[in-house]
C-alpha positions as CSV (number, residue, x, y, z in Angstrom):
1,M,12.2,17.2,-7.7
2,A,14.5,14.3,-6.8
3,F,14.8,13.3,-10.4
4,V,15.8,16.9,-11.4
5,V,18.5,16.9,-8.7
6,V,19.9,13.5,-9.6
7,S,19.9,14.4,-13.3
8,A,21.8,17.5,-12.6
9,V,24.4,15.5,-10.6
10,F,24.9,13.1,-13.4
11,M,25.3,16.0,-15.9
12,V,27.8,17.9,-13.7
13,F,29.7,14.8,-12.6
14,P,29.7,12.3,-15.6
15,Q,32.6,10.5,-14.0
16,I,30.1,8.9,-11.6
17,D,29.0,6.6,-14.4
18,I,32.6,5.6,-15.2
19,A,33.4,5.0,-11.6
20,V,30.4,2.7,-11.0
21,S,30.9,0.8,-14.2
22,S,34.6,0.3,-13.2
23,L,33.4,-1.6,-10.2
24,F,32.2,-4.3,-12.5
25,Y,35.2,-4.3,-14.9
26,D,38.3,-6.3,-14.3
27,G,40.4,-4.7,-16.9
28,K,39.5,-7.2,-19.6
29,K,35.7,-7.7,-19.3
30,F,32.7,-7.0,-17.2
31,W,32.8,-9.9,-14.7
32,L,29.0,-10.4,-14.3
33,N,28.5,-10.8,-18.0
34,G,27.4,-14.4,-18.7
35,T,27.1,-15.4,-15.1
36,L,24.1,-17.2,-13.7
37,F,23.1,-14.1,-11.7
38,E,23.2,-11.9,-14.8
39,E,21.3,-14.4,-17.0
40,I,18.6,-15.1,-14.4
41,F,17.7,-11.4,-14.0
42,Y,18.3,-10.5,-17.7
43,Y,16.0,-13.3,-19.0
44,S,13.4,-13.2,-16.2
45,V,12.0,-9.8,-16.9
46,K,10.0,-10.4,-20.1
47,P,8.4,-13.7,-19.1
48,L,7.5,-12.4,-15.7
49,L,5.7,-9.3,-17.0
50,I,4.0,-11.3,-19.7
51,T,2.8,-13.8,-17.1
52,L,1.5,-11.0,-14.9
53,F,-0.3,-9.3,-17.7
54,L,-1.9,-12.4,-19.2
55,G,-2.8,-13.6,-15.7
56,S,-4.5,-10.2,-15.0
57,L,-6.2,-10.3,-18.4
58,F,-7.5,-13.9,-17.8
59,V,-8.9,-12.9,-14.4
60,F,-10.5,-9.7,-15.8
61,I,-12.2,-11.7,-18.6
62,Y,-13.3,-14.3,-16.0
63,N,-14.8,-11.5,-13.9
64,K,-16.7,-10.1,-16.8
65,I,-18.2,-13.4,-17.8
66,T,-19.1,-14.5,-14.3
67,K,-20.0,-11.0,-13.0
68,K,-17.5,-11.5,-10.1
69,T,-14.7,-9.4,-8.9
70,L,-12.0,-11.9,-8.3
71,L,-8.8,-10.2,-7.0
72,N,-10.7,-6.9,-7.5
73,L,-9.7,-6.8,-11.2
74,T,-12.1,-4.3,-12.5
75,S,-12.0,-2.4,-15.7
76,S,-10.2,0.5,-14.0
77,V,-7.6,-1.8,-12.6
78,M,-7.0,-3.4,-16.0
79,L,-6.7,0.0,-17.7
80,Y,-4.2,1.0,-15.0
81,I,-2.1,-2.2,-15.6
82,V,-2.1,-1.6,-19.4
83,L,-0.9,2.0,-18.8
84,V,1.8,0.9,-16.3
85,L,3.3,-1.8,-18.6
86,S,3.1,0.1,-21.9
87,I,3.7,3.9,-21.5
88,A,6.8,4.3,-19.2
89,P,8.8,1.2,-20.0
90,G,7.6,0.8,-23.6
91,L,6.8,4.2,-25.2
92,I,9.0,6.5,-23.1
93,V,12.1,4.4,-22.3
94,N,12.4,2.0,-25.2
95,K,10.7,3.8,-28.1
96,T,11.6,7.4,-27.3
97,L,14.9,7.4,-25.4
98,K,16.6,4.1,-26.0
99,D,15.9,3.9,-29.8
100,N,16.9,7.5,-30.4
101,W,19.4,8.8,-27.9
102,G,22.5,7.1,-29.3
103,R,24.5,6.6,-26.1
104,A,27.0,3.8,-26.3
105,R,26.8,1.0,-23.8
106,P,29.7,0.8,-21.2
107,A,31.2,-2.3,-22.9
108,E,31.2,-0.5,-26.2
109,T,33.2,2.5,-25.1
110,T,36.9,3.0,-25.4
111,I,37.1,3.3,-21.6
112,F,36.1,-0.4,-21.3
113,G,37.8,-1.9,-24.3
114,G,35.3,-0.9,-27.0
115,K,35.5,1.4,-30.0
116,K,32.8,4.0,-29.3
117,E,33.1,7.3,-27.3
118,F,31.6,7.8,-23.9
119,T,28.8,10.3,-23.7
120,P,27.5,11.8,-20.5
121,A,23.9,11.1,-19.4
122,F,21.2,13.4,-20.9
123,V,23.5,14.4,-23.8
124,L,22.4,13.3,-27.3
125,S,25.0,11.1,-28.8
126,D,26.1,10.1,-32.3
127,Q,27.5,6.7,-31.2
128,D,24.5,4.7,-32.4
129,G,24.2,3.0,-29.1
130,Y,21.2,1.9,-27.0
131,S,22.4,2.5,-23.5
132,F,20.1,5.5,-22.4
133,S,18.0,4.5,-20.7
134,S,17.6,0.9,-19.6
135,G,14.7,-1.0,-21.0
136,H,15.2,-3.9,-18.7
137,S,15.4,-1.7,-15.6
138,A,12.3,0.2,-16.6
139,A,10.3,-3.1,-17.2
140,A,11.5,-4.5,-13.9
141,F,10.6,-1.4,-11.9
142,S,7.2,-1.4,-13.5
143,L,6.3,-4.0,-10.9
144,V,5.9,-1.0,-8.6
145,G,2.6,-0.5,-10.4
146,F,1.4,-3.9,-9.2
147,A,2.6,-3.1,-5.7
148,L,0.4,0.0,-5.5
149,L,-2.7,-2.3,-6.1
150,F,-2.1,-4.0,-2.8
151,R,-4.1,-2.6,0.1
152,K,-2.6,-4.9,2.7
153,K,1.1,-5.5,3.0
154,R,1.8,-2.8,0.3
155,K,5.1,-1.9,1.9
156,T,6.3,-5.5,1.8
157,V,5.2,-6.0,-1.9
158,M,6.7,-2.6,-2.8
159,F,10.0,-3.7,-1.2
160,V,10.0,-6.9,-3.2
161,A,9.2,-4.9,-6.5
162,L,12.0,-2.4,-5.9
163,S,14.5,-5.1,-4.9
164,Y,13.8,-6.9,-8.1
165,G,14.3,-3.7,-10.1
166,V,17.6,-3.1,-8.3
167,L,18.8,-6.6,-8.9
168,V,18.0,-6.4,-12.6
169,S,19.7,-3.1,-12.8
170,I,22.8,-4.5,-11.1
171,A,22.8,-7.4,-13.6
172,R,22.7,-4.9,-16.5
173,M,25.5,-2.7,-15.2
174,G,27.5,-5.7,-14.2
175,A,27.3,-7.0,-17.8
176,G,28.4,-3.7,-19.3
177,G,25.0,-3.1,-20.8
178,H,24.2,0.1,-19.0
179,F,25.6,2.9,-17.0
180,F,24.4,3.8,-13.5
181,S,22.6,6.9,-14.8
182,D,20.7,4.7,-17.4
183,V,19.1,2.5,-14.7
184,V,18.5,5.4,-12.3
185,T,16.7,7.4,-15.1
186,S,14.5,4.4,-15.9
187,F,13.6,4.0,-12.3
188,F,12.5,7.6,-12.0
189,I,10.6,7.6,-15.2
190,V,8.6,4.5,-14.2
191,W,8.1,5.7,-10.6
192,I,6.7,9.0,-11.6
193,A,4.6,7.7,-14.5
194,T,3.2,4.9,-12.4
195,H,2.1,7.2,-9.6
196,I,0.5,9.6,-12.1
197,F,-1.5,6.8,-13.7
198,Y,-2.6,5.6,-10.2
199,R,-3.9,9.1,-9.3
200,L,-5.6,9.5,-12.7
201,V,-7.3,6.1,-12.8
202,F,-8.3,5.7,-9.1
203,K,-8.4,9.4,-8.1
204,K,-6.3,8.7,-5.1
205,D,-3.1,10.2,-3.6
206,S,-0.3,7.7,-4.3
207,N,2.2,9.6,-2.1
208,V,4.8,10.1,-4.8
C-alpha cells in the first residue's frame, strides 16, 4: 500500500525528483560525483554481495559434507539467499526495468547540463537511458534479506542493512546517476520481494 501511495505522489508531483537532484547539483556538476564517499559506496556493492554469497555457499557446502549446520545454513536458507540476490535486484530491477524503461539519468537531462529530456517516474521513455530504477540501490537494499535471517539483534542488523542501502542511494543521487524516485522504487521492490520470499521459504510472517 505504501508503495502505491509513494508511486502516485511521484507521478502527480514529478518536480520532487528535480528538487532532490538539485540539492546535489552546483550549477555545473553533481558535487558528489568522483568523491571518495561516492566511489566507496558505488564500488563496494558488488564485492560485498559476492563475498556474502560465496561465503554462504562455502558454509552450505561445508555443512553438507560434514553433516553440520554451521550458521544454520540449511538448504532452505540457501534457496532463500539465491532468491533474494537474484530476483528483485537482478531480474526485476536490472533486466526488466533498468534495461527497458529508457529514463535518462539526472546528469543526462537538459535540466542538469545534459542533452536528454526529463521523464517523470513510471512513464516509459524514449531517451535510451538507464535511470529507472536503481540497480545499485536494489542490490544494496537486498542486504535486508540477510537481516531477516538473524533471530537475535535483528533490528540492529536491519538498521545497518537499511543504512547501507540509504548511503548507496545517496551516493548514486549525488553523482547524478539516479533520481530520488529511482532509488525509492528499488527499495520497495526489494523490500516487498524479500519479505514474500521469506514467507514462502520459511512459512513465517515477516511483518511486511
